[in-house]
Backbone as XML, in Angstrom:
<?xml version="1.0"?>
<chain id="A" units="angstrom">
  <residue number="1" name="MET">
    <atom name="N" x="252.988" y="274.214" z="-0.756"/>
    <atom name="CA" x="252.589" y="272.983" z="-0.641"/>
    <atom name="C" x="251.187" y="272.867" z="-0.077"/>
  </residue>
  <residue number="2" name="ALA">
    <atom name="N" x="250.479" y="271.848" z="-0.640"/>
    <atom name="CA" x="248.854" y="271.940" z="-0.109"/>
    <atom name="C" x="249.185" y="271.061" z="1.406"/>
  </residue>
  <residue number="3" name="LYS">
    <atom name="N" x="248.046" y="271.815" z="2.169"/>
    <atom name="CA" x="247.803" y="271.084" z="3.364"/>
    <atom name="C" x="247.486" y="269.577" z="3.271"/>
  </residue>
  <residue number="4" name="LYS">
    <atom name="N" x="247.612" y="269.117" z="4.219"/>
    <atom name="CA" x="247.432" y="267.586" z="4.391"/>
    <atom name="C" x="245.735" y="267.407" z="4.694"/>
  </residue>
  <residue number="5" name="PHE">
    <atom name="N" x="245.096" y="266.837" z="3.737"/>
    <atom name="CA" x="243.871" y="266.380" z="3.769"/>
    <atom name="C" x="243.358" y="265.475" z="4.822"/>
  </residue>
  <residue number="6" name="PRO">
    <atom name="N" x="242.518" y="266.107" z="5.500"/>
    <atom name="CA" x="241.899" y="265.378" z="6.567"/>
    <atom name="C" x="241.107" y="264.126" z="6.355"/>
  </residue>
  <residue number="7" name="VAL">
    <atom name="N" x="241.319" y="262.978" z="6.851"/>
    <atom name="CA" x="240.623" y="261.769" z="6.566"/>
    <atom name="C" x="239.217" y="261.550" z="7.014"/>
  </residue>
  <residue number="8" name="ALA">
    <atom name="N" x="239.147" y="261.941" z="8.452"/>
    <atom name="CA" x="237.898" y="261.863" z="9.151"/>
    <atom name="C" x="237.704" y="263.214" z="10.025"/>
  </residue>
  <residue number="9" name="PRO">
    <atom name="N" x="237.221" y="264.235" z="9.554"/>
    <atom name="CA" x="237.135" y="265.225" z="10.168"/>
    <atom name="C" x="236.023" y="265.124" z="11.198"/>
  </residue>
  <residue number="10" name="ALA">
    <atom name="N" x="235.783" y="265.902" z="12.275"/>
    <atom name="CA" x="234.769" y="265.646" z="13.440"/>
    <atom name="C" x="233.239" y="266.359" z="12.618"/>
  </residue>
  <residue number="11" name="HIS">
    <atom name="N" x="233.623" y="267.586" z="12.102"/>
    <atom name="CA" x="232.117" y="267.890" z="11.594"/>
    <atom name="C" x="232.432" y="268.563" z="10.154"/>
  </residue>
  <residue number="12" name="PRO">
    <atom name="N" x="232.493" y="267.448" z="9.299"/>
    <atom name="CA" x="232.929" y="267.651" z="7.534"/>
    <atom name="C" x="231.976" y="269.059" z="7.187"/>
  </residue>
  <residue number="13" name="GLU">
    <atom name="N" x="230.534" y="268.983" z="7.674"/>
    <atom name="CA" x="229.484" y="269.866" z="7.159"/>
    <atom name="C" x="229.681" y="271.402" z="7.212"/>
  </residue>
  <residue number="14" name="ARG">
    <atom name="N" x="230.659" y="271.772" z="8.328"/>
    <atom name="CA" x="231.172" y="272.944" z="8.560"/>
    <atom name="C" x="232.191" y="273.675" z="7.727"/>
  </residue>
  <residue number="15" name="LEU">
    <atom name="N" x="232.865" y="272.938" z="6.778"/>
    <atom name="CA" x="233.871" y="273.603" z="6.090"/>
    <atom name="C" x="233.443" y="273.326" z="4.689"/>
  </residue>
  <residue number="16" name="CYS">
    <atom name="N" x="234.046" y="274.054" z="3.642"/>
    <atom name="CA" x="234.176" y="273.763" z="2.236"/>
    <atom name="C" x="235.538" y="272.941" z="2.143"/>
  </residue>
  <residue number="17" name="TRP">
    <atom name="N" x="235.318" y="272.035" z="1.075"/>
    <atom name="CA" x="236.590" y="271.102" z="0.987"/>
    <atom name="C" x="237.104" y="271.403" z="-0.372"/>
  </residue>
  <residue number="18" name="GLY">
    <atom name="N" x="236.601" y="272.443" z="-1.259"/>
    <atom name="CA" x="236.945" y="272.672" z="-2.706"/>
    <atom name="C" x="238.339" y="273.023" z="-3.011"/>
  </residue>
  <residue number="19" name="CYS">
    <atom name="N" x="239.154" y="273.752" z="-1.917"/>
    <atom name="CA" x="240.377" y="274.035" z="-2.259"/>
    <atom name="C" x="241.321" y="273.942" z="-0.770"/>
  </residue>
  <residue number="20" name="ASP">
    <atom name="N" x="242.179" y="274.509" z="-0.811"/>
    <atom name="CA" x="243.248" y="274.308" z="0.655"/>
    <atom name="C" x="242.904" y="275.330" z="1.492"/>
  </residue>
  <residue number="21" name="LEU">
    <atom name="N" x="241.829" y="275.976" z="1.322"/>
    <atom name="CA" x="241.714" y="277.416" z="2.238"/>
    <atom name="C" x="240.736" y="276.716" z="3.256"/>
  </residue>
  <residue number="22" name="TYR">
    <atom name="N" x="240.022" y="275.706" z="3.082"/>
    <atom name="CA" x="239.118" y="275.180" z="3.926"/>
    <atom name="C" x="237.988" y="276.078" z="4.669"/>
  </residue>
  <residue number="23" name="CYS">
    <atom name="N" x="237.488" y="277.036" z="3.825"/>
    <atom name="CA" x="236.574" y="277.948" z="4.291"/>
    <atom name="C" x="235.269" y="277.542" z="5.226"/>
  </residue>
  <residue number="24" name="PRO">
    <atom name="N" x="234.994" y="278.431" z="6.017"/>
    <atom name="CA" x="233.632" y="277.998" z="6.860"/>
    <atom name="C" x="232.588" y="277.743" z="5.784"/>
  </residue>
  <residue number="25" name="ALA">
    <atom name="N" x="231.616" y="277.046" z="5.725"/>
    <atom name="CA" x="230.633" y="277.018" z="4.813"/>
    <atom name="C" x="229.558" y="278.071" z="4.766"/>
  </residue>
  <residue number="26" name="ASP">
    <atom name="N" x="229.614" y="279.234" z="5.636"/>
    <atom name="CA" x="228.866" y="280.369" z="5.287"/>
    <atom name="C" x="229.864" y="281.629" z="5.030"/>
  </residue>
  <residue number="27" name="ASP">
    <atom name="N" x="231.024" y="281.129" z="4.844"/>
    <atom name="CA" x="232.138" y="282.265" z="4.250"/>
    <atom name="C" x="233.005" y="281.687" z="3.116"/>
  </residue>
  <residue number="28" name="LEU">
    <atom name="N" x="232.385" y="281.493" z="1.945"/>
    <atom name="CA" x="233.349" y="280.929" z="0.809"/>
    <atom name="C" x="234.249" y="282.091" z="0.226"/>
  </residue>
  <residue number="29" name="ARG">
    <atom name="N" x="235.466" y="281.952" z="0.596"/>
    <atom name="CA" x="236.286" y="283.011" z="0.148"/>
    <atom name="C" x="236.931" y="282.942" z="-1.341"/>
  </residue>
  <residue number="30" name="CYS">
    <atom name="N" x="237.204" y="281.682" z="-1.764"/>
    <atom name="CA" x="238.020" y="281.439" z="-2.964"/>
    <atom name="C" x="237.134" y="281.660" z="-4.191"/>
  </residue>
  <residue number="31" name="GLY">
    <atom name="N" x="235.888" y="281.678" z="-4.025"/>
    <atom name="CA" x="235.038" y="281.686" z="-5.102"/>
    <atom name="C" x="234.759" y="280.483" z="-6.183"/>
  </residue>
  <residue number="32" name="ASN">
    <atom name="N" x="234.893" y="279.410" z="-5.279"/>
    <atom name="CA" x="235.075" y="278.081" z="-6.207"/>
    <atom name="C" x="233.504" y="277.828" z="-6.411"/>
  </residue>
  <residue number="33" name="GLY">
    <atom name="N" x="232.764" y="278.714" z="-6.624"/>
    <atom name="CA" x="231.030" y="278.537" z="-6.715"/>
    <atom name="C" x="230.555" y="278.808" z="-5.722"/>
  </residue>
  <residue number="34" name="ALA">
    <atom name="N" x="229.060" y="278.707" z="-5.764"/>
    <atom name="CA" x="228.070" y="279.424" z="-4.860"/>
    <atom name="C" x="227.947" y="278.198" z="-3.686"/>
  </residue>
  <residue number="35" name="ASP">
    <atom name="N" x="228.239" y="277.003" z="-3.989"/>
    <atom name="CA" x="227.733" y="276.158" z="-2.836"/>
    <atom name="C" x="229.115" y="275.782" z="-2.376"/>
  </residue>
  <residue number="36" name="ARG">
    <atom name="N" x="229.046" y="274.953" z="-1.197"/>
    <atom name="CA" x="230.163" y="274.324" z="-0.635"/>
    <atom name="C" x="230.589" y="272.924" z="-1.020"/>
  </residue>
  <residue number="37" name="THR">
    <atom name="N" x="231.684" y="272.456" z="-1.381"/>
    <atom name="CA" x="232.073" y="271.380" z="-1.781"/>
    <atom name="C" x="232.352" y="270.301" z="-0.552"/>
  </residue>
  <residue number="38" name="PRO">
    <atom name="N" x="231.465" y="269.374" z="-0.608"/>
    <atom name="CA" x="231.418" y="268.549" z="0.629"/>
    <atom name="C" x="232.773" y="267.671" z="0.746"/>
  </residue>
  <residue number="39" name="HIS">
    <atom name="N" x="232.823" y="267.198" z="1.896"/>
    <atom name="CA" x="233.805" y="265.970" z="2.053"/>
    <atom name="C" x="233.681" y="264.629" z="1.710"/>
  </residue>
  <residue number="40" name="PRO">
    <atom name="N" x="234.459" y="263.923" z="0.930"/>
    <atom name="CA" x="234.522" y="262.748" z="0.635"/>
    <atom name="C" x="233.480" y="261.621" z="1.318"/>
  </residue>
  <residue number="41" name="CYS">
    <atom name="N" x="233.871" y="261.813" z="2.896"/>
    <atom name="CA" x="232.828" y="261.064" z="3.790"/>
    <atom name="C" x="231.432" y="261.435" z="3.750"/>
  </residue>
  <residue number="42" name="GLU">
    <atom name="N" x="231.168" y="262.596" z="3.303"/>
    <atom name="CA" x="229.779" y="263.125" z="3.163"/>
    <atom name="C" x="229.111" y="262.170" z="1.858"/>
  </residue>
  <residue number="43" name="PHE">
    <atom name="N" x="229.745" y="261.793" z="1.005"/>
    <atom name="CA" x="229.123" y="261.105" z="-0.103"/>
    <atom name="C" x="229.407" y="259.622" z="0.043"/>
  </residue>
  <residue number="44" name="TRP">
    <atom name="N" x="230.478" y="259.129" z="0.401"/>
    <atom name="CA" x="230.658" y="257.570" z="0.528"/>
    <atom name="C" x="230.600" y="257.072" z="1.821"/>
  </residue>
  <residue number="45" name="GLY">
    <atom name="N" x="230.737" y="257.781" z="2.860"/>
    <atom name="CA" x="230.727" y="257.022" z="4.262"/>
    <atom name="C" x="232.298" y="257.499" z="5.129"/>
  </residue>
  <residue number="46" name="ASP">
    <atom name="N" x="232.298" y="257.020" z="6.125"/>
    <atom name="CA" x="233.527" y="257.108" z="6.758"/>
    <atom name="C" x="234.644" y="256.139" z="6.415"/>
  </residue>
  <residue number="47" name="ASP">
    <atom name="N" x="234.188" y="254.771" z="5.573"/>
    <atom name="CA" x="235.148" y="254.168" z="4.920"/>
    <atom name="C" x="235.464" y="254.771" z="3.484"/>
  </residue>
  <residue number="48" name="TRP">
    <atom name="N" x="235.324" y="255.998" z="3.224"/>
    <atom name="CA" x="235.638" y="256.520" z="1.630"/>
    <atom name="C" x="237.074" y="256.124" z="1.132"/>
  </residue>
  <residue number="49" name="GLU">
    <atom name="N" x="238.230" y="256.114" z="2.277"/>
    <atom name="CA" x="239.518" y="255.908" z="1.754"/>
    <atom name="C" x="239.858" y="254.667" z="1.393"/>
  </residue>
  <residue number="50" name="GLN">
    <atom name="N" x="239.083" y="253.617" z="2.035"/>
    <atom name="CA" x="239.210" y="252.247" z="1.752"/>
    <atom name="C" x="238.827" y="251.941" z="0.020"/>
  </residue>
  <residue number="51" name="MET">
    <atom name="N" x="237.866" y="252.690" z="-0.253"/>
    <atom name="CA" x="237.519" y="252.632" z="-1.640"/>
    <atom name="C" x="238.435" y="252.929" z="-2.479"/>
  </residue>
  <residue number="52" name="LEU">
    <atom name="N" x="239.304" y="253.839" z="-2.344"/>
    <atom name="CA" x="240.255" y="254.396" z="-3.329"/>
    <atom name="C" x="241.562" y="253.548" z="-3.192"/>
  </residue>
  <residue number="53" name="GLU">
    <atom name="N" x="241.610" y="252.572" z="-2.248"/>
    <atom name="CA" x="242.839" y="251.669" z="-2.258"/>
    <atom name="C" x="243.008" y="250.897" z="-3.434"/>
  </residue>
  <residue number="54" name="GLY">
    <atom name="N" x="244.228" y="250.869" z="-3.906"/>
    <atom name="CA" x="244.452" y="250.024" z="-5.193"/>
    <atom name="C" x="243.879" y="250.723" z="-6.565"/>
  </residue>
  <residue number="55" name="THR">
    <atom name="N" x="243.576" y="252.101" z="-6.490"/>
    <atom name="CA" x="243.181" y="252.638" z="-7.725"/>
    <atom name="C" x="244.461" y="253.389" z="-7.863"/>
  </residue>
  <residue number="56" name="THR">
    <atom name="N" x="244.578" y="252.990" z="-9.194"/>
    <atom name="CA" x="245.739" y="254.017" z="-9.570"/>
    <atom name="C" x="245.534" y="254.491" z="-11.073"/>
  </residue>
  <residue number="57" name="SER">
    <atom name="N" x="246.035" y="255.399" z="-11.787"/>
    <atom name="CA" x="245.788" y="255.803" z="-13.019"/>
    <atom name="C" x="245.919" y="254.622" z="-14.010"/>
  </residue>
  <residue number="58" name="GLU">
    <atom name="N" x="246.747" y="253.603" z="-13.675"/>
    <atom name="CA" x="246.929" y="252.461" z="-14.546"/>
    <atom name="C" x="245.536" y="251.654" z="-14.477"/>
  </residue>
  <residue number="59" name="THR">
    <atom name="N" x="244.672" y="251.658" z="-13.563"/>
    <atom name="CA" x="243.625" y="250.859" z="-13.300"/>
    <atom name="C" x="242.366" y="251.653" z="-13.726"/>
  </residue>
  <residue number="60" name="THR">
    <atom name="N" x="242.527" y="252.931" z="-13.770"/>
    <atom name="CA" x="241.280" y="253.922" z="-14.013"/>
    <atom name="C" x="241.598" y="254.169" z="-15.586"/>
  </residue>
  <residue number="61" name="ALA">
    <atom name="N" x="242.628" y="254.191" z="-16.144"/>
    <atom name="CA" x="242.629" y="254.537" z="-17.505"/>
    <atom name="C" x="241.915" y="253.598" z="-18.533"/>
  </residue>
  <residue number="62" name="MET">
    <atom name="N" x="241.562" y="254.447" z="-19.574"/>
    <atom name="CA" x="240.800" y="253.562" z="-20.740"/>
    <atom name="C" x="241.760" y="252.710" z="-21.261"/>
  </residue>
  <residue number="63" name="PRO">
    <atom name="N" x="241.178" y="251.617" z="-21.583"/>
    <atom name="CA" x="242.293" y="250.368" z="-22.205"/>
    <atom name="C" x="242.557" y="250.793" z="-23.645"/>
  </residue>
  <residue number="64" name="GLU">
    <atom name="N" x="243.511" y="250.177" z="-23.929"/>
    <atom name="CA" x="244.143" y="250.365" z="-25.440"/>
    <atom name="C" x="243.131" y="249.397" z="-26.220"/>
  </residue>
  <residue number="65" name="VAL">
    <atom name="N" x="242.573" y="249.925" z="-27.235"/>
    <atom name="CA" x="241.966" y="249.037" z="-28.052"/>
    <atom name="C" x="242.502" y="248.817" z="-29.596"/>
  </residue>
  <residue number="66" name="ALA">
    <atom name="N" x="242.744" y="247.787" z="-29.882"/>
    <atom name="CA" x="243.323" y="247.546" z="-31.324"/>
    <atom name="C" x="242.439" y="247.944" z="-32.444"/>
  </residue>
  <residue number="67" name="PRO">
    <atom name="N" x="242.841" y="248.523" z="-33.593"/>
    <atom name="CA" x="242.128" y="248.818" z="-34.507"/>
    <atom name="C" x="241.539" y="247.369" z="-35.184"/>
  </residue>
  <residue number="68" name="VAL">
    <atom name="N" x="240.273" y="247.367" z="-35.827"/>
    <atom name="CA" x="239.526" y="246.367" z="-36.542"/>
    <atom name="C" x="239.769" y="246.646" z="-37.852"/>
  </residue>
  <residue number="69" name="LYS">
    <atom name="N" x="239.957" y="245.583" z="-38.727"/>
    <atom name="CA" x="239.844" y="245.791" z="-40.086"/>
    <atom name="C" x="238.855" y="246.516" z="-40.665"/>
  </residue>
  <residue number="70" name="GLY">
    <atom name="N" x="238.883" y="247.306" z="-41.601"/>
    <atom name="CA" x="237.954" y="248.054" z="-42.119"/>
    <atom name="C" x="237.330" y="249.281" z="-41.376"/>
  </residue>
  <residue number="71" name="ASP">
    <atom name="N" x="237.943" y="249.552" z="-40.108"/>
    <atom name="CA" x="237.852" y="250.753" z="-39.604"/>
    <atom name="C" x="238.619" y="252.236" z="-40.125"/>
  </residue>
  <residue number="72" name="ALA">
    <atom name="N" x="239.506" y="251.805" z="-41.064"/>
    <atom name="CA" x="240.357" y="252.923" z="-41.361"/>
    <atom name="C" x="239.398" y="253.814" z="-42.331"/>
  </residue>
  <residue number="73" name="PRO">
    <atom name="N" x="239.597" y="255.023" z="-42.162"/>
    <atom name="CA" x="238.786" y="256.161" z="-43.025"/>
    <atom name="C" x="239.527" y="255.579" z="-44.459"/>
  </residue>
  <residue number="74" name="PRO">
    <atom name="N" x="238.425" y="255.861" z="-45.395"/>
    <atom name="CA" x="238.784" y="255.940" z="-47.170"/>
    <atom name="C" x="239.963" y="256.892" z="-47.231"/>
  </residue>
  <residue number="75" name="ALA">
    <atom name="N" x="240.780" y="256.399" z="-47.988"/>
    <atom name="CA" x="242.136" y="257.048" z="-48.610"/>
    <atom name="C" x="241.433" y="258.030" z="-49.471"/>
  </residue>
  <residue number="76" name="SER">
    <atom name="N" x="241.842" y="259.188" z="-49.636"/>
    <atom name="CA" x="241.463" y="260.350" z="-50.507"/>
    <atom name="C" x="242.070" y="260.154" z="-51.904"/>
  </residue>
  <residue number="77" name="ALA">
    <atom name="N" x="241.765" y="260.359" z="-52.951"/>
    <atom name="CA" x="242.052" y="260.021" z="-54.331"/>
    <atom name="C" x="243.018" y="261.055" z="-54.813"/>
  </residue>
</chain>
């Protein structure tokens, strides 16, 4: 089971947030790249979680597009 993701850590710059190990920024054990992965609050601010409210796969999925006449590929003979 994955660890619970902290919403507002005291010092997010001290850890890598790329996996469940939460390695210190100067000791990346997982090999998840050469740089640490920042916490979402470092990108979007302390209210980053409110930005995600109401977002579901239904609202972020690509909309269905009805085919338009004449868009079908030509039939082979």
